GUFIRO-767664 format. One line per field, with one value per residue (C-alpha): residue number from 0; residue in one letter; x, y, z. Coordinates in nm, 2 decimals, padded with zeros to 4 digits. Layout:
N
num <- NUM / ...
residuo <- A / ...
X <- X / ...
Y <- Y / ...
Z <- Z / ...
END
This chain:
483
num <- 0 / 1 / 2 / 3 / 4 / 5 / 6 / 7 / 8 / 9 / 10 / 11 / 12 / 13 / 14 / 15 / 16 / 17 / 18 / 19 / 20 / 21 / 22 / 23 / 24 / 25 / 26 / 27 / 28 / 29 / 30 / 31 / 32 / 33 / 34 / 35 / 36 / 37 / 38 / 39 / 40 / 41 / 42 / 43 / 44 / 45 / 46 / 47 / 48 / 49 / 50 / 51 / 52 / 53 / 54 / 55 / 56 / 57 / 58 / 59 / 60 / 61 / 62 / 63 / 64 / 65 / 66 / 67 / 68 / 69 / 70 / 71 / 72 / 73 / 74 / 75 / 76 / 77 / 78 / 79 / 80 / 81 / 82 / 83 / 84 / 85 / 86 / 87 / 88 / 89 / 90 / 91 / 92 / 93 / 94 / 95 / 96 / 97 / 98 / 99 / 100 / 101 / 102 / 103 / 104 / 105 / 106 / 107 / 108 / 109 / 110 / 111 / 112 / 113 / 114 / 115 / 116 / 117 / 118 / 119 / 120 / 121 / 122 / 123 / 124 / 125 / 126 / 127 / 128 / 129 / 130 / 131 / 132 / 133 / 134 / 135 / 136 / 137 / 138 / 139 / 140 / 141 / 142 / 143 / 144 / 145 / 146 / 147 / 148 / 149 / 150 / 151 / 152 / 153 / 154 / 155 / 156 / 157 / 158 / 159 / 160 / 161 / 162 / 163 / 164 / 165 / 166 / 167 / 168 / 169 / 170 / 171 / 172 / 173 / 174 / 175 / 176 / 177 / 178 / 179 / 180 / 181 / 182 / 183 / 184 / 185 / 186 / 187 / 188 / 189 / 190 / 191 / 192 / 193 / 194 / 195 / 196 / 197 / 198 / 199 / 200 / 201 / 202 / 203 / 204 / 205 / 206 / 207 / 208 / 209 / 210 / 211 / 212 / 213 / 214 / 215 / 216 / 217 / 218 / 219 / 220 / 221 / 222 / 223 / 224 / 225 / 226 / 227 / 228 / 229 / 230 / 231 / 232 / 233 / 234 / 235 / 236 / 237 / 238 / 239 / 240 / 241 / 242 / 243 / 244 / 245 / 246 / 247 / 248 / 249 / 250 / 251 / 252 / 253 / 254 / 255 / 256 / 257 / 258 / 259 / 260 / 261 / 262 / 263 / 264 / 265 / 266 / 267 / 268 / 269 / 270 / 271 / 272 / 273 / 274 / 275 / 276 / 277 / 278 / 279 / 280 / 281 / 282 / 283 / 284 / 285 / 286 / 287 / 288 / 289 / 290 / 291 / 292 / 293 / 294 / 295 / 296 / 297 / 298 / 299 / 300 / 301 / 302 / 303 / 304 / 305 / 306 / 307 / 308 / 309 / 310 / 311 / 312 / 313 / 314 / 315 / 316 / 317 / 318 / 319 / 320 / 321 / 322 / 323 / 324 / 325 / 326 / 327 / 328 / 329 / 330 / 331 / 332 / 333 / 334 / 335 / 336 / 337 / 338 / 339 / 340 / 341 / 342 / 343 / 344 / 345 / 346 / 347 / 348 / 349 / 350 / 351 / 352 / 353 / 354 / 355 / 356 / 357 / 358 / 359 / 360 / 361 / 362 / 363 / 364 / 365 / 366 / 367 / 368 / 369 / 370 / 371 / 372 / 373 / 374 / 375 / 376 / 377 / 378 / 379 / 380 / 381 / 382 / 383 / 384 / 385 / 386 / 387 / 388 / 389 / 390 / 391 / 392 / 393 / 394 / 395 / 396 / 397 / 398 / 399 / 400 / 401 / 402 / 403 / 404 / 405 / 406 / 407 / 408 / 409 / 410 / 411 / 412 / 413 / 414 / 415 / 416 / 417 / 418 / 419 / 420 / 421 / 422 / 423 / 424 / 425 / 426 / 427 / 428 / 429 / 430 / 431 / 432 / 433 / 434 / 435 / 436 / 437 / 438 / 439 / 440 / 441 / 442 / 443 / 444 / 445 / 446 / 447 / 448 / 449 / 450 / 451 / 452 / 453 / 454 / 455 / 456 / 457 / 458 / 459 / 460 / 461 / 462 / 463 / 464 / 465 / 466 / 467 / 468 / 469 / 470 / 471 / 472 / 473 / 474 / 475 / 476 / 477 / 478 / 479 / 480 / 481 / 482
residuo <- X / X / X / X / X / X / X / X / X / X / X / X / X / X / X / X / X / X / X / X / X / X / X / X / X / X / X / X / X / X / X / X / X / X / X / X / X / X / X / X / X / X / X / X / X / X / X / X / X / X / X / X / X / X / X / X / X / X / X / X / X / X / X / X / X / X / X / X / X / X / X / X / X / X / X / X / X / X / X / X / X / X / X / X / X / X / X / X / X / X / X / X / X / X / X / X / X / X / X / X / X / X / X / X / X / X / X / X / X / X / X / X / X / X / X / X / X / X / X / X / X / X / X / X / X / X / X / X / X / X / X / X / X / X / X / X / X / X / X / X / X / X / X / X / X / X / X / X / X / X / X / X / X / X / X / X / X / X / X / X / X / X / X / X / X / X / X / X / X / X / X / X / X / X / X / X / X / X / X / X / X / X / X / X / X / X / X / X / X / X / X / X / X / X / X / X / X / X / X / X / X / X / X / X / X / X / X / X / X / X / X / X / X / X / X / X / X / X / X / X / X / X / X / X / X / X / X / X / X / X / X / X / X / X / X / X / X / X / X / X / X / X / X / X / X / X / X / X / X / X / X / X / X / X / X / X / X / X / X / X / X / X / X / X / X / X / X / X / X / X / X / X / X / X / X / X / X / X / X / X / X / X / X / X / X / X / X / X / X / X / X / X / X / X / X / X / X / X / X / X / X / X / X / X / X / X / X / X / X / X / X / X / X / X / X / X / X / X / X / X / X / X / X / X / X / X / X / X / X / X / X / X / X / X / X / X / X / X / X / X / X / X / X / X / X / X / X / X / X / X / X / X / X / X / X / X / X / X / X / X / X / X / X / X / X / X / X / X / X / X / X / X / X / X / X / X / X / X / X / X / X / X / X / X / X / X / X / X / X / X / X / X / X / X / X / X / X / X / X / X / X / X / X / X / X / X / X / X / X / X / X / X / X / X / X / X / X / X / X / X / X / X / X / X / X / X / X / X / X / X / X / X / X / X / X / X / X / X / X / X / X / X / X / X / X / X / X / X / X / X / X / X / X / X / X / X / X / X / X / X / X / X / X / X / X / X / X / X / X / X / X / X / X / X / X / X / X / X / X / X / X / X / X
X <- -00.01 / -00.05 / 00.27 / 00.27 / 00.50 / 00.59 / 00.88 / 00.95 / 01.16 / 01.35 / 01.35 / 01.10 / 01.06 / 01.02 / 00.68 / 00.82 / 00.85 / 00.49 / 00.36 / 00.61 / 00.69 / 00.53 / 00.74 / 00.73 / 00.89 / 00.94 / 01.13 / 01.36 / 01.49 / 01.66 / 01.71 / 01.46 / 01.44 / 01.30 / 01.21 / 01.09 / 00.85 / 00.95 / 01.20 / 01.44 / 01.28 / 01.51 / 01.32 / 01.57 / 01.56 / 01.66 / 01.77 / 01.86 / 01.89 / 02.14 / 02.04 / 02.08 / 02.26 / 02.04 / 01.91 / 02.21 / 02.48 / 02.57 / 02.77 / 03.09 / 03.30 / 03.69 / 03.89 / 04.22 / 04.34 / 04.66 / 04.79 / 04.70 / 04.32 / 04.33 / 04.43 / 04.20 / 03.93 / 03.96 / 03.98 / 03.65 / 03.44 / 03.50 / 03.27 / 02.92 / 02.86 / 02.95 / 02.71 / 02.81 / 03.23 / 03.27 / 03.63 / 03.74 / 03.94 / 03.99 / 04.24 / 04.17 / 04.26 / 04.02 / 03.77 / 03.77 / 03.73 / 03.38 / 03.10 / 03.34 / 03.21 / 03.47 / 03.41 / 03.54 / 03.46 / 03.65 / 03.77 / 03.96 / 03.61 / 03.48 / 03.12 / 03.11 / 03.18 / 02.95 / 02.67 / 02.74 / 02.74 / 02.40 / 02.26 / 02.40 / 02.35 / 02.68 / 02.72 / 03.11 / 03.41 / 03.76 / 04.01 / 04.36 / 04.62 / 04.73 / 04.67 / 04.26 / 04.31 / 04.53 / 04.29 / 03.97 / 03.79 / 03.64 / 03.60 / 03.37 / 03.18 / 03.12 / 02.96 / 02.72 / 02.62 / 02.82 / 02.99 / 03.38 / 03.67 / 04.00 / 04.13 / 04.01 / 04.27 / 04.36 / 04.47 / 04.58 / 04.88 / 05.07 / 05.15 / 05.12 / 05.34 / 05.69 / 05.73 / 05.32 / 05.47 / 05.78 / 05.63 / 05.38 / 05.67 / 05.85 / 05.55 / 05.38 / 05.72 / 05.69 / 06.05 / 06.15 / 06.52 / 06.63 / 06.56 / 06.48 / 06.29 / 06.40 / 06.22 / 06.59 / 06.85 / 07.17 / 07.05 / 07.00 / 07.33 / 07.46 / 07.27 / 07.40 / 07.75 / 07.71 / 07.57 / 07.80 / 07.67 / 07.49 / 07.17 / 06.86 / 06.67 / 06.32 / 06.06 / 05.79 / 05.49 / 05.37 / 05.69 / 05.52 / 05.77 / 06.07 / 06.12 / 06.30 / 06.74 / 06.95 / 07.29 / 07.59 / 07.81 / 07.76 / 07.79 / 07.47 / 07.30 / 07.36 / 07.30 / 06.95 / 06.91 / 06.96 / 06.70 / 06.43 / 06.47 / 06.66 / 06.56 / 06.20 / 06.26 / 05.89 / 05.70 / 05.54 / 05.58 / 05.92 / 05.84 / 05.99 / 06.23 / 06.32 / 06.68 / 06.70 / 06.91 / 06.99 / 06.89 / 07.11 / 06.97 / 06.66 / 06.39 / 06.04 / 05.70 / 05.39 / 04.99 / 04.71 / 04.37 / 04.25 / 03.90 / 03.98 / 04.11 / 04.08 / 04.38 / 04.41 / 04.72 / 04.70 / 05.08 / 05.43 / 05.61 / 05.92 / 05.93 / 06.25 / 06.25 / 06.56 / 06.53 / 06.87 / 06.95 / 07.10 / 06.88 / 07.12 / 07.00 / 06.77 / 06.46 / 06.13 / 05.78 / 05.88 / 05.98 / 05.83 / 05.76 / 05.69 / 05.46 / 05.52 / 05.87 / 06.09 / 06.25 / 05.91 / 05.91 / 05.63 / 05.82 / 05.89 / 05.51 / 05.40 / 05.65 / 05.51 / 05.11 / 05.23 / 05.48 / 05.40 / 05.06 / 04.85 / 05.06 / 05.03 / 04.65 / 04.57 / 04.80 / 04.56 / 04.26 / 04.47 / 04.50 / 04.13 / 04.21 / 04.12 / 04.23 / 04.03 / 04.17 / 04.47 / 04.79 / 05.09 / 05.45 / 05.78 / 06.04 / 06.43 / 06.44 / 06.78 / 06.88 / 06.49 / 06.37 / 06.20 / 06.22 / 05.95 / 06.11 / 05.77 / 05.37 / 05.13 / 04.77 / 04.64 / 04.78 / 05.12 / 05.16 / 05.32 / 05.30 / 04.88 / 04.90 / 05.09 / 04.87 / 04.47 / 04.66 / 04.73 / 04.44 / 04.15 / 03.87 / 03.60 / 03.81 / 03.43 / 03.31 / 03.60 / 03.66 / 03.24 / 03.34 / 03.62 / 03.41 / 03.12 / 03.41 / 03.33 / 03.71 / 03.70 / 03.66 / 03.75 / 04.00 / 04.19 / 04.25 / 04.56 / 04.71 / 05.08 / 05.21 / 05.43 / 05.31 / 05.56 / 05.53 / 05.70 / 05.68 / 05.69 / 05.81 / 05.88 / 06.22 / 06.40 / 06.16 / 06.22 / 06.31 / 06.18 / 05.99 / 05.83 / 05.39 / 05.17 / 05.35 / 05.15 / 05.15 / 05.04 / 04.99 / 04.87 / 04.57 / 04.80 / 04.98 / 04.93 / 05.15 / 05.05 / 04.80 / 04.86 / 04.77 / 04.76 / 04.89 / 04.98 / 04.76 / 04.51 / 04.35 / 04.37 / 04.18 / 04.26 / 04.18 / 04.52 / 04.64 / 04.92 / 05.16 / 05.06 / 05.26 / 05.62 / 05.51 / 05.32 / 05.26 / 05.24 / 05.28 / 05.17 / 05.27 / 05.19 / 05.36 / 05.45 / 05.79 / 05.95 / 06.20 / 05.86 / 05.68 / 05.99 / 05.98 / 05.64 / 05.66 / 05.91 / 05.76 / 05.46 / 05.68 / 05.90 / 05.54 / 05.41 / 05.50 / 05.65 / 05.98 / 05.96 / 05.92 / 06.16 / 06.23 / 06.46 / 06.54 / 06.63 / 06.31 / 06.26 / 06.64 / 06.63 / 06.41 / 06.55 / 06.90 / 06.76 / 06.63 / 06.98 / 07.14
Y <- 10.53 / 10.81 / 10.90 / 10.75 / 10.89 / 10.86 / 11.09 / 11.31 / 11.51 / 11.76 / 11.53 / 11.72 / 11.58 / 11.92 / 11.97 / 11.88 / 11.56 / 11.48 / 11.70 / 11.49 / 11.17 / 10.85 / 10.71 / 10.52 / 10.71 / 10.48 / 10.62 / 10.32 / 10.50 / 10.83 / 10.78 / 10.85 / 10.58 / 10.63 / 10.35 / 10.49 / 10.34 / 10.54 / 10.70 / 10.92 / 11.26 / 11.59 / 11.60 / 11.62 / 11.52 / 11.73 / 11.63 / 11.87 / 12.17 / 11.93 / 11.89 / 11.53 / 11.43 / 11.45 / 11.09 / 10.93 / 11.14 / 11.04 / 11.28 / 11.18 / 11.20 / 11.26 / 11.18 / 11.43 / 11.81 / 11.74 / 11.77 / 11.43 / 11.55 / 11.83 / 11.63 / 11.35 / 11.65 / 11.82 / 11.53 / 11.38 / 11.71 / 11.67 / 11.36 / 11.38 / 11.14 / 11.39 / 11.60 / 11.76 / 11.69 / 11.73 / 11.70 / 11.62 / 11.87 / 11.99 / 12.30 / 12.66 / 12.50 / 12.19 / 12.48 / 12.64 / 12.40 / 12.38 / 12.17 / 12.08 / 12.16 / 12.14 / 12.02 / 12.00 / 11.60 / 11.42 / 11.17 / 10.98 / 10.90 / 10.65 / 10.65 / 11.01 / 11.00 / 10.70 / 10.87 / 11.17 / 10.99 / 10.81 / 11.13 / 11.30 / 10.96 / 10.96 / 10.73 / 10.69 / 10.76 / 10.78 / 10.78 / 10.94 / 10.88 / 10.60 / 10.61 / 10.64 / 10.30 / 10.15 / 10.22 / 10.08 / 10.34 / 10.15 / 09.90 / 10.06 / 10.23 / 09.90 / 09.80 / 10.10 / 10.02 / 10.33 / 10.24 / 10.31 / 10.26 / 10.13 / 09.86 / 09.65 / 09.70 / 09.38 / 09.45 / 09.76 / 09.61 / 09.56 / 09.89 / 09.95 / 09.64 / 09.59 / 09.25 / 09.15 / 09.27 / 09.08 / 08.72 / 08.77 / 08.81 / 08.49 / 08.31 / 08.36 / 08.43 / 08.85 / 08.97 / 09.14 / 09.20 / 08.93 / 09.01 / 08.91 / 09.08 / 09.13 / 09.24 / 09.22 / 09.49 / 09.27 / 09.00 / 09.26 / 09.37 / 09.03 / 09.02 / 09.35 / 09.27 / 08.96 / 09.12 / 09.42 / 09.75 / 09.88 / 09.76 / 09.88 / 09.91 / 09.96 / 10.01 / 09.78 / 10.04 / 10.31 / 10.63 / 10.92 / 10.80 / 10.82 / 10.50 / 10.40 / 10.39 / 10.32 / 10.28 / 10.32 / 10.17 / 09.90 / 10.17 / 10.38 / 10.07 / 09.96 / 10.30 / 10.29 / 09.96 / 10.16 / 10.47 / 10.25 / 09.94 / 10.10 / 10.46 / 10.39 / 10.67 / 10.54 / 10.43 / 10.13 / 10.13 / 10.02 / 09.77 / 09.52 / 09.62 / 09.46 / 09.47 / 09.38 / 09.38 / 09.66 / 09.71 / 09.91 / 10.05 / 10.26 / 10.37 / 10.42 / 10.37 / 10.18 / 10.22 / 09.99 / 09.95 / 09.66 / 09.52 / 09.20 / 08.97 / 09.22 / 09.45 / 09.70 / 09.92 / 10.25 / 10.41 / 10.48 / 10.76 / 10.86 / 11.01 / 11.26 / 11.21 / 11.39 / 11.76 / 11.89 / 11.93 / 11.61 / 11.37 / 11.53 / 11.56 / 11.42 / 11.24 / 11.41 / 11.30 / 11.38 / 11.74 / 11.63 / 11.37 / 11.30 / 11.08 / 10.83 / 10.71 / 10.59 / 10.38 / 10.17 / 09.99 / 09.84 / 09.53 / 09.62 / 09.71 / 09.37 / 09.18 / 09.46 / 09.35 / 09.00 / 08.94 / 09.20 / 09.35 / 09.01 / 08.81 / 09.04 / 09.05 / 08.66 / 08.60 / 08.87 / 08.64 / 08.31 / 08.46 / 08.58 / 08.90 / 09.07 / 09.38 / 09.67 / 09.99 / 10.16 / 09.98 / 10.16 / 09.96 / 10.08 / 09.92 / 09.94 / 09.84 / 09.69 / 09.51 / 09.55 / 09.34 / 09.47 / 09.39 / 09.52 / 09.77 / 09.84 / 09.82 / 10.16 / 10.12 / 10.43 / 10.70 / 10.83 / 11.23 / 11.40 / 11.11 / 11.15 / 11.50 / 11.41 / 11.07 / 11.28 / 11.52 / 11.26 / 11.10 / 11.08 / 10.80 / 10.91 / 10.88 / 10.85 / 10.56 / 10.36 / 10.41 / 10.33 / 09.98 / 09.89 / 09.94 / 09.71 / 09.47 / 09.54 / 09.61 / 09.34 / 09.50 / 09.79 / 10.04 / 10.31 / 10.64 / 10.82 / 11.15 / 11.05 / 11.37 / 11.42 / 11.54 / 11.74 / 11.85 / 12.09 / 12.08 / 12.37 / 12.40 / 12.59 / 12.67 / 12.43 / 12.13 / 11.85 / 12.01 / 12.30 / 12.56 / 12.85 / 12.84 / 13.11 / 13.30 / 13.43 / 13.28 / 13.55 / 13.55 / 13.21 / 13.38 / 13.52 / 13.13 / 13.03 / 12.73 / 12.49 / 12.36 / 12.48 / 12.17 / 12.29 / 12.05 / 12.22 / 12.55 / 12.74 / 13.07 / 13.37 / 13.64 / 13.84 / 13.62 / 13.53 / 13.15 / 13.07 / 12.79 / 12.58 / 12.26 / 12.14 / 12.08 / 12.36 / 12.35 / 12.12 / 12.31 / 12.05 / 12.15 / 11.90 / 11.91 / 11.65 / 11.61 / 11.63 / 11.91 / 12.15 / 12.04 / 12.11 / 12.45 / 12.55 / 12.41 / 12.65 / 12.94 / 12.89 / 12.82 / 13.18 / 13.36 / 13.26 / 13.51 / 13.31 / 13.43 / 13.23 / 12.87 / 12.71 / 12.41 / 12.15 / 12.32 / 11.98 / 11.79 / 11.54 / 11.55 / 11.15 / 11.16 / 11.49 / 11.27 / 11.00 / 11.27 / 11.31 / 11.03
Z <- 16.81 / 17.01 / 17.28 / 17.61 / 17.85 / 18.19 / 18.34 / 18.62 / 18.76 / 18.59 / 18.24 / 17.98 / 17.61 / 17.38 / 17.24 / 16.87 / 16.95 / 17.01 / 16.76 / 16.52 / 16.54 / 16.71 / 17.01 / 17.35 / 17.64 / 17.96 / 18.24 / 18.46 / 18.72 / 18.65 / 18.29 / 17.98 / 17.71 / 17.39 / 17.16 / 16.81 / 16.59 / 16.26 / 16.15 / 16.39 / 16.45 / 16.53 / 16.90 / 17.16 / 17.53 / 17.80 / 18.17 / 18.41 / 18.14 / 17.95 / 17.59 / 17.51 / 17.21 / 16.86 / 16.73 / 16.51 / 16.76 / 17.08 / 17.37 / 17.46 / 17.78 / 17.73 / 18.02 / 18.07 / 18.01 / 17.80 / 17.47 / 17.36 / 17.55 / 17.30 / 17.00 / 17.04 / 17.13 / 16.80 / 16.61 / 16.78 / 16.77 / 16.35 / 16.32 / 16.20 / 16.48 / 16.81 / 16.90 / 17.27 / 17.42 / 17.75 / 17.84 / 18.24 / 18.33 / 17.96 / 17.93 / 17.80 / 17.41 / 17.46 / 17.53 / 17.26 / 17.03 / 16.87 / 17.07 / 17.37 / 17.74 / 17.98 / 18.36 / 18.72 / 18.78 / 18.99 / 18.78 / 19.08 / 19.23 / 19.01 / 19.15 / 19.05 / 18.71 / 18.67 / 18.79 / 18.58 / 18.28 / 18.32 / 18.43 / 18.10 / 17.89 / 17.79 / 17.46 / 17.51 / 17.74 / 17.63 / 17.90 / 17.81 / 18.05 / 18.19 / 18.55 / 18.54 / 18.34 / 18.60 / 18.86 / 18.70 / 18.55 / 18.25 / 18.50 / 18.70 / 18.34 / 18.23 / 18.56 / 18.51 / 18.19 / 18.05 / 17.69 / 17.74 / 17.50 / 17.73 / 17.89 / 18.25 / 18.49 / 18.49 / 18.12 / 18.17 / 18.33 / 18.03 / 18.13 / 18.49 / 18.57 / 18.37 / 18.54 / 18.39 / 18.04 / 18.05 / 18.17 / 17.87 / 17.62 / 17.79 / 17.77 / 17.43 / 17.24 / 17.18 / 17.07 / 17.37 / 17.54 / 17.84 / 18.19 / 18.55 / 18.82 / 19.15 / 19.53 / 19.72 / 19.61 / 19.66 / 19.43 / 19.12 / 19.24 / 19.16 / 18.87 / 18.72 / 18.83 / 18.65 / 18.34 / 18.30 / 18.13 / 17.94 / 18.12 / 18.20 / 18.53 / 18.56 / 18.88 / 18.82 / 18.87 / 18.70 / 18.84 / 18.60 / 18.28 / 18.52 / 18.62 / 18.36 / 18.40 / 18.12 / 18.29 / 18.09 / 18.37 / 18.61 / 18.94 / 18.77 / 18.77 / 19.14 / 19.23 / 19.06 / 19.26 / 19.57 / 19.43 / 19.40 / 19.68 / 19.90 / 19.88 / 19.79 / 19.51 / 19.35 / 19.64 / 19.56 / 19.24 / 19.31 / 19.55 / 19.25 / 19.00 / 18.63 / 18.51 / 18.13 / 17.87 / 17.69 / 17.31 / 17.06 / 16.72 / 16.66 / 16.84 / 16.73 / 16.83 / 16.72 / 16.77 / 16.72 / 16.83 / 16.97 / 17.03 / 17.24 / 16.96 / 16.62 / 16.53 / 16.34 / 16.28 / 16.36 / 16.27 / 16.38 / 16.53 / 16.68 / 16.98 / 17.12 / 17.50 / 17.62 / 17.63 / 17.45 / 17.12 / 17.00 / 17.26 / 17.49 / 17.88 / 18.09 / 18.02 / 17.97 / 17.88 / 17.52 / 17.34 / 17.01 / 16.77 / 16.40 / 16.23 / 16.00 / 16.15 / 15.82 / 16.02 / 16.05 / 15.70 / 15.56 / 15.65 / 16.02 / 16.05 / 15.92 / 16.17 / 16.45 / 16.37 / 16.36 / 16.62 / 16.89 / 16.86 / 16.78 / 16.98 / 17.30 / 17.22 / 17.17 / 17.46 / 17.70 / 17.57 / 17.67 / 18.04 / 18.06 / 18.03 / 17.67 / 17.60 / 17.45 / 17.37 / 17.22 / 17.23 / 17.17 / 17.10 / 17.21 / 16.97 / 16.93 / 16.56 / 16.43 / 16.09 / 16.00 / 16.29 / 16.62 / 16.94 / 17.24 / 17.49 / 17.65 / 17.61 / 17.66 / 17.71 / 17.55 / 17.34 / 17.37 / 17.41 / 17.18 / 16.89 / 16.94 / 16.83 / 16.51 / 16.45 / 16.47 / 16.22 / 15.98 / 16.07 / 15.77 / 15.87 / 16.13 / 16.47 / 16.67 / 16.45 / 16.48 / 16.88 / 16.88 / 16.67 / 16.87 / 17.23 / 17.08 / 16.98 / 16.62 / 16.44 / 16.19 / 15.87 / 15.95 / 15.71 / 15.82 / 15.57 / 15.63 / 15.50 / 15.31 / 15.50 / 15.75 / 16.09 / 16.29 / 16.69 / 16.82 / 17.25 / 17.39 / 17.77 / 18.10 / 18.12 / 18.39 / 18.24 / 18.35 / 18.67 / 18.86 / 18.66 / 18.70 / 18.67 / 18.58 / 18.30 / 18.02 / 17.67 / 17.42 / 17.01 / 16.99 / 16.78 / 16.50 / 16.44 / 16.08 / 15.99 / 16.25 / 16.51 / 16.84 / 17.11 / 17.49 / 17.71 / 18.05 / 18.06 / 18.22 / 18.21 / 18.47 / 18.62 / 18.32 / 18.05 / 17.95 / 17.91 / 18.13 / 18.19 / 18.44 / 18.34 / 18.22 / 17.86 / 17.77 / 17.38 / 17.15 / 16.78 / 16.49 / 16.16 / 15.84 / 15.49 / 15.23 / 15.34 / 15.69 / 15.61 / 15.54 / 15.87 / 16.08 / 15.88 / 15.94 / 16.32 / 16.38 / 16.23 / 16.43 / 16.77 / 16.68 / 16.64 / 16.97 / 17.28 / 17.56 / 17.69 / 17.99 / 17.72 / 17.52 / 17.30 / 17.12 / 16.77 / 16.59 / 16.60 / 16.30 / 16.28 / 16.20 / 15.90 / 15.79 / 15.76 / 15.59 / 15.33 / 15.29 / 15.22
END
């Protein structure tokens, strides 16, 4: 059969496709579609000067530019299904990975993102941070016919609204702490005085990880109420607050993939939120993590999957807002039982760096399956080793810090993988710090002590006088090995 092709503008079919394959080409709108009548050939399609993915492969857009996204990019490019990975905005570390292109795409302009994905024939969009998910980027992509992995804006309320999540837990018997929600400060204060301290006060909406106060005294809790409801510290995110029971025990994170109803376990991890050794000082976005978390035993994992992850997914289906994406469960574990502290709707940072170092399965393959609602029967392979991430931050973080300081000797790190977070390049081509959390130095080993040793060897090899880190990441797991 002779090829029948209709195309215009900048779209061209490579001559080898005409001479070496039989196909039907039809231009619909601005996209070139190929229906092959024989086995796939190595023909390539060019659109506006950009080479499209080879048959059997997909081009991927990864949204974000932090350490989490660097880890995801590193893992995605290992997939034989990945042709080119685009990252918006990316960072210097991401750009150094093979087959990755960082680009200046305004991810807050959803129409622009959809249009660009159509022009580039993107096969999958993966969104790293929570803000684009809560604002509905996945909805816009799917409405535009773009395959995307992540929750709708309605489903992302699991993270975007503390009250939404707590109400869901109450209505569907998901284990968590008792709570009440308030919009009036005096009512909240009356509740706090009746309950006593310690007690937890949370802004309902997204507050960049800073909207939770674990108050050790009634006065501290009352001040938190004023900050949120009276002084408007978190703006609209604090229009409503949740005051909840303080849960004691050991904290851990657990991650799962959900495609609507099917849930498959990923892995556990343990984050270190406080800025100082011994978990002292103010909370941060995370100063380090390790995976797996020994406190999440096989029995705890089974309970979490059955009573928290699966119940959450089933509840969302019953509410008419099925959840697709990564479901992060923040847990408090005591006496071998877990209760839910929070849900996030994306990979954690820095936990993601640990998980990607341990994952042996094809990440892109499983994300494509999840996006298509085909997770059933999927089994993931994990390294039994421990992965440990030490975050290097700019001095002064989580307060004010200096930007633009040069980071040197990164190429001479041999005992760990260095994931970039808050970095950019200056005019001299040097890597410079632009954020609070700047690098995630991640090592693996058969035991946590050796992984810790290798990570700190790498930290000490990096030349960045203006940076600092905690020196005790993994201390809980190390202590368990000495019991």
